[in-house]
C-alpha positions as CSV (number, residue, x, y, z in Angstrom):
1,X,-24.1,-17.2,-54.9
2,X,-20.8,-15.5,-54.5
3,X,-20.8,-11.9,-53.5
4,X,-17.3,-11.0,-54.4
5,X,-16.1,-7.8,-52.8
6,X,-14.4,-5.4,-55.2
7,X,-11.6,-3.5,-53.4
8,X,-9.1,-0.9,-54.5
9,X,-5.4,-1.5,-54.0
10,X,-5.4,1.0,-51.1
11,X,-8.4,-0.8,-49.4
12,X,-6.8,-4.2,-49.8
13,X,-3.6,-2.9,-48.2
14,X,-5.5,-1.2,-45.4
15,X,-7.6,-4.4,-44.6
16,X,-4.5,-6.5,-44.7
17,X,-2.7,-4.3,-42.2
18,X,-5.8,-3.9,-40.0
19,X,-6.2,-7.7,-39.9
20,X,-2.7,-8.0,-38.5
21,X,-2.0,-4.9,-36.4
22,X,-5.3,-3.6,-35.0
23,X,-5.3,-3.9,-31.2
24,X,-8.9,-5.4,-31.0
25,X,-9.2,-9.1,-32.0
26,X,-12.8,-8.8,-33.3
27,X,-11.8,-5.8,-35.5
28,X,-8.9,-7.8,-36.9
29,X,-11.3,-10.7,-37.7
30,X,-13.7,-8.5,-39.5
31,X,-10.9,-7.0,-41.6
32,X,-9.6,-10.4,-42.5
33,X,-13.2,-11.5,-43.3
34,X,-13.6,-8.6,-45.8
35,X,-10.3,-9.4,-47.3
36,X,-11.3,-13.1,-47.8
37,X,-14.6,-12.0,-49.5
38,X,-12.5,-9.8,-51.8
39,X,-10.5,-13.0,-52.7
40,X,-13.7,-14.7,-53.8
41,X,-14.9,-16.7,-50.8
42,X,-18.6,-16.9,-50.2
43,X,-20.3,-15.6,-47.0
44,X,-20.7,-19.1,-45.8
45,X,-17.1,-20.0,-46.4
46,X,-15.9,-17.0,-44.5
47,X,-18.3,-17.9,-41.6
48,X,-16.9,-21.4,-41.6
49,X,-13.3,-20.2,-41.7
50,X,-13.7,-17.8,-38.7
51,X,-16.2,-20.1,-36.9
52,X,-19.0,-17.5,-36.7
53,X,-22.6,-17.4,-37.7
54,X,-23.5,-16.6,-41.3
55,X,-25.6,-13.7,-40.1
56,X,-22.4,-12.2,-38.6
57,X,-20.6,-12.2,-41.9
58,X,-23.6,-10.7,-43.7
59,X,-23.7,-7.9,-41.1
60,X,-19.9,-7.3,-41.7
61,X,-20.6,-7.0,-45.4
62,X,-23.6,-4.7,-44.9
63,X,-21.6,-2.4,-42.6
64,X,-18.8,-2.3,-45.0
65,X,-21.1,-1.3,-47.8
66,X,-22.7,1.4,-45.7
67,X,-19.8,2.8,-43.7
68,X,-16.6,1.4,-45.2
69,X,-13.7,0.9,-42.8
70,X,-15.5,2.6,-39.9
71,X,-18.1,-0.1,-40.0
72,X,-15.6,-2.7,-39.0
73,X,-14.6,-1.0,-35.8
74,X,-15.8,-2.4,-32.4
75,X,-19.0,-0.8,-31.4
76,X,-20.3,-0.1,-27.9
77,X,-21.7,-3.1,-26.0
78,X,-24.6,-2.7,-23.6
79,X,-23.8,-5.8,-21.7
80,X,-25.8,-7.2,-18.8
81,X,-27.6,-4.5,-16.9
82,X,-26.3,-4.0,-13.3
83,X,-28.1,-5.8,-10.5
84,X,-27.9,-2.9,-8.2
85,X,-29.5,0.5,-8.6
86,X,-27.5,3.6,-7.9
87,X,-29.1,3.9,-4.5
88,X,-28.2,0.2,-3.6
89,X,-24.6,0.8,-4.8
90,X,-24.4,3.7,-2.4
91,X,-25.9,1.6,0.4
92,X,-23.3,-1.2,-0.3
93,X,-20.5,1.4,-0.2
94,X,-21.7,2.8,3.1
95,X,-22.0,-0.7,4.5
96,X,-18.4,-1.6,3.5
97,X,-17.1,1.7,4.8
98,X,-18.9,1.4,8.2
99,X,-18.8,-2.3,8.9
100,X,-15.8,-3.5,6.9
101,X,-14.9,-7.1,7.1
102,X,-14.8,-9.8,4.4
103,X,-17.1,-10.3,1.5
104,X,-18.8,-13.1,3.5
105,X,-19.4,-10.7,6.4
106,X,-20.8,-8.0,4.1
107,X,-23.0,-10.6,2.4
108,X,-24.5,-11.7,5.7
109,X,-25.2,-8.0,6.7
110,X,-26.6,-7.3,3.2
111,X,-29.0,-10.2,3.4
112,X,-30.5,-9.0,6.7
113,X,-32.3,-6.2,4.8
114,X,-34.6,-6.3,1.8
115,X,-31.9,-5.8,-0.8
116,X,-31.2,-7.5,-4.1
117,X,-29.5,-10.8,-3.4
118,X,-25.7,-10.7,-4.1
119,X,-23.1,-13.4,-4.3
120,X,-19.7,-12.8,-2.6
121,X,-18.1,-12.5,-6.0
122,X,-20.6,-9.8,-7.0
123,X,-19.9,-7.9,-3.8
124,X,-16.2,-8.0,-4.5
125,X,-16.7,-6.7,-8.1
126,X,-19.0,-3.9,-7.0
127,X,-16.6,-2.8,-4.3
128,X,-13.6,-2.9,-6.7
129,X,-15.6,-0.7,-9.1
130,X,-16.2,1.8,-6.3
131,X,-12.5,2.1,-5.5
132,X,-12.5,-0.3,-2.5
133,X,-9.5,-2.6,-1.9
134,X,-9.2,-5.7,0.2
135,X,-6.2,-5.1,2.5
136,X,-5.0,-5.8,6.0
137,X,-6.7,-3.7,8.7
138,X,-4.9,-2.2,11.6
139,X,-5.7,-1.0,15.1
140,X,-5.9,2.8,15.4
141,X,-6.2,5.3,18.3
142,X,-7.0,8.3,16.0
143,X,-10.4,8.7,17.5
144,X,-8.8,9.4,20.9
145,X,-6.5,12.2,20.0
146,X,-7.1,15.9,20.0
147,X,-7.5,16.8,16.3
148,X,-6.5,20.5,16.8
149,X,-3.4,19.5,18.8
150,X,-2.5,17.0,16.1
151,X,-2.9,19.5,13.3
152,X,-0.7,22.0,15.2
153,X,2.0,19.4,15.8
154,X,1.9,18.4,12.1
155,X,2.7,22.0,11.2
156,X,5.5,22.3,13.8
157,X,7.1,19.1,12.6
158,X,6.8,20.2,9.0
159,X,8.5,23.5,9.9
160,X,11.3,21.7,11.7
161,X,11.9,19.5,8.7
162,X,12.2,22.6,6.5
163,X,14.6,24.1,8.9
164,X,16.7,20.9,9.1
165,X,16.9,20.7,5.3
166,X,18.1,24.3,5.2
167,X,20.8,23.5,7.8
168,X,19.2,25.7,10.5
169,X,18.8,22.9,13.0
170,X,19.5,19.2,13.5
171,X,16.3,17.2,13.8
172,X,16.1,13.8,15.6
173,X,13.1,11.4,16.0
174,X,13.4,9.4,19.3
175,X,11.6,6.4,20.5
176,X,12.1,3.0,22.2
177,X,11.1,-0.4,20.8
178,X,11.1,-3.9,22.2
179,X,11.8,-7.2,20.4
180,X,10.7,-10.6,21.7
181,X,11.8,-14.1,20.7
182,X,8.6,-14.6,18.8
183,X,8.5,-12.7,15.5
184,X,5.3,-10.6,14.8
185,X,2.7,-12.3,12.6
186,X,3.1,-11.2,9.0
187,X,2.3,-12.0,5.5
188,X,4.6,-14.5,3.7
189,X,4.9,-16.9,0.8
190,X,4.1,-20.5,1.3
191,X,3.2,-23.5,-1.0
192,X,-0.4,-23.9,-1.9
193,X,-2.2,-25.9,0.7
194,X,0.4,-25.3,3.4
195,X,0.5,-22.6,6.1
196,X,3.8,-21.2,7.1
197,X,4.2,-21.3,10.9
198,X,6.7,-19.9,13.3
199,X,7.4,-21.7,16.6
200,X,5.6,-20.1,19.5
201,X,6.4,-20.2,23.1
202,X,6.1,-18.5,26.4
203,X,9.1,-16.2,27.0
204,X,10.4,-13.6,29.4
205,X,13.3,-12.4,27.4
206,X,13.0,-9.0,25.6
207,X,15.6,-6.9,23.9
208,X,14.9,-3.2,24.0
209,X,16.4,-0.6,21.7
210,X,16.6,3.2,22.2
211,X,17.0,5.0,18.9
212,X,17.2,8.5,17.5
213,X,16.8,8.8,13.7
214,X,18.0,12.0,12.1
215,X,16.2,13.9,9.4
216,X,18.9,12.8,6.9
217,X,18.5,9.1,7.8
218,X,21.4,8.5,10.2
219,X,20.7,6.4,13.3
220,X,22.0,6.7,16.8
221,X,21.0,3.7,18.9
222,X,21.7,1.5,22.0
223,X,20.5,-2.0,22.9
224,X,19.4,-3.0,26.4
225,X,18.5,-6.5,27.7
226,X,16.6,-5.0,30.7
227,X,13.4,-3.0,30.9
228,X,13.9,0.6,29.7
229,X,13.6,3.2,32.5
230,X,13.8,7.0,32.7
231,X,17.5,6.8,33.6
232,X,18.2,5.0,30.3
233,X,16.5,7.8,28.4
234,X,18.4,10.5,30.3
235,X,21.7,8.7,29.6
236,X,20.8,8.5,25.9
237,X,20.1,12.2,25.7
238,X,23.2,13.0,27.6
239,X,25.1,11.1,24.9
240,X,23.4,13.3,22.3
241,X,24.1,16.5,24.2
242,X,27.8,15.7,24.6
243,X,28.2,16.0,20.8
244,X,28.9,19.4,19.4
245,X,25.9,21.3,18.0
246,X,26.7,24.3,15.8
247,X,23.0,24.7,15.3
248,X,20.2,23.7,17.7
249,X,19.4,20.0,18.0
250,X,15.7,19.3,18.4
251,X,14.5,15.9,19.4
252,X,10.9,14.8,18.6
253,X,9.4,12.3,21.0
254,X,6.1,11.0,22.4
255,X,4.6,11.5,25.8
256,X,5.5,8.2,27.4
257,X,5.8,8.4,31.2
258,X,9.6,7.8,31.2
259,X,10.0,10.9,29.0
260,X,8.6,13.1,31.8
261,X,9.2,13.5,35.4
262,X,11.3,15.8,37.7
263,X,14.6,14.3,36.7
264,X,13.8,14.9,33.0
265,X,12.8,18.5,33.7
266,X,16.1,19.2,35.5
267,X,18.1,17.6,32.7
268,X,16.2,19.6,30.1
269,X,17.7,22.8,31.5
270,X,21.2,21.4,31.2
271,X,20.5,20.1,27.7
272,X,19.2,23.5,26.5
273,X,22.5,25.1,27.5
274,X,24.2,22.6,25.2
275,X,21.8,23.3,22.4
276,X,19.6,20.2,22.8
277,X,15.8,20.8,22.9
278,X,12.9,18.3,23.3
279,X,9.6,18.6,21.4
280,X,6.8,16.5,22.7
281,X,4.2,15.2,20.3
282,X,0.5,15.2,21.4
283,X,-0.9,11.8,22.5
284,X,-1.8,9.2,19.9
285,X,0.3,10.8,17.1
286,X,2.7,8.1,16.0
287,X,2.4,9.2,12.4
288,X,4.5,12.3,13.2
289,X,7.4,10.3,14.6
290,X,9.4,9.1,11.7
291,X,11.3,6.5,13.7
292,X,8.1,4.5,14.0
293,X,8.5,3.6,10.3
294,X,11.9,2.2,11.2
295,X,10.6,0.0,14.0
296,X,7.9,-1.4,11.6
297,X,10.5,-2.3,9.0
298,X,12.7,-4.0,11.6
299,X,9.9,-6.1,13.1
300,X,7.9,-7.0,10.1
301,X,10.3,-7.1,7.2
302,X,13.9,-7.3,8.4
303,X,13.6,-9.8,11.2
304,X,13.7,-13.5,10.3
305,X,10.4,-15.3,10.6
306,X,11.6,-17.8,13.2
307,X,11.7,-17.9,17.0
308,X,15.1,-17.2,18.4
309,X,16.2,-16.7,22.0
310,X,19.2,-15.9,24.1
311,X,22.2,-14.4,22.5
312,X,20.9,-15.1,19.0
313,X,18.1,-12.6,19.6
314,X,20.5,-10.0,20.8
315,X,22.9,-10.7,17.9
316,X,20.0,-10.4,15.4
317,X,18.8,-7.0,16.7
318,X,22.4,-5.7,16.9
319,X,23.1,-6.9,13.3
320,X,20.0,-5.1,12.0
321,X,20.9,-1.9,13.8
322,X,24.5,-2.0,12.7
323,X,23.5,-2.6,9.0
324,X,20.9,0.1,8.9
325,X,21.8,2.4,6.0
326,X,23.8,-0.4,4.4
327,X,21.9,-3.7,4.0
328,X,18.7,-2.2,5.4
329,X,17.5,1.1,4.0
330,X,14.3,3.2,4.0
331,X,13.3,5.8,1.5
332,X,11.2,8.4,3.4
333,X,10.3,10.4,0.3
C-alpha cells in the first residue's frame, strides 16, 4: 500500500532545501525521505533507499503528520548512562589533582579502592570532560617562597612596568644563564616508530651569558667562556651605568650570591649617583623576571637539537644573541 504524502509547493521547496543544507545529517535524511514519499515511493522503498529500518520511516511519517517540519529535527538523545556518580567524578578529579601522573598511574591508584572499574580511555575521557589536560609537568619551588613577599614584589614590578611605559624610568630584567654542549631534552617531531635522539657526552665546557632585557624588548648581553663571578656582574652593571640615564634606570634581579656582597654594596652607592638602581626579587620568584622567558626560548626552541662543542657552541650562542629581535623574537603581551 502506498501512503503518498501530499505536500504544498512551499513544503516541497522547504524539504528539498532542508535535505541539502541542514547541518545535521540525520535531519537531512528525514527531509529527503519525506520528499521521496511525496514523489510516490512506499515506506519500504524509502527504508531500502536510505538503508534504515521500516519502523524508522514510519516514525518519520507519523512525526510529520503530528508536528510538521519540527518533527524532522534531531531530538535529544539520552545515550549511555555515565559509569561514575557525581561523587565518584569528584573523587577522580581530586585524585588527578593530587597524584597527577599518566592514565595508567591513575588507574592503578583508582583500583586500590572500592570504586567502579575504569579503563584508561574512560579515565582520559572523564578528565577531559572535567577540564583536565595532559601536558608536560615541571619542577616548581613555589611552595618554598614567601607568599606575602611574592605578592608585594608582583605589585612593585607591575608599578615599575607602568612607569617604564609612561617614560618615567628605564626598566631592565637581569640574569645569567649557562649553555652546555648537550641541548636540553625537548619535544620534537620524528617518524612513527622512531625516537629522535641527540648525542650525549660528558663535557666540561659551558658558555655563560649575562643579559639585561629592557621593558621594550631590547637586549644588552655579554658571553663568557669561564664561570660567572661577582666581578663579572659588577663589570656588566658598570657598563649599564656608563650610559646616559635621563630618567632612573631600575634593574630587576634575583638573590643569587654573586648579586650580593660587600663589593656589590659599595658599587650600588656609585651606581645610584649615576641613576642606576637595583631591585632584588624575593627568593623563588622567577616568574617576575621577564628575562627568564628569553632563556627558555633560547634553550628549548632556538638552539639546534644536536650536540656541539668548542667554538661551534660559542658561535651558536653568539648568533642567537646577535639575532634576537630580528630572526628570534618574543611577544610578551
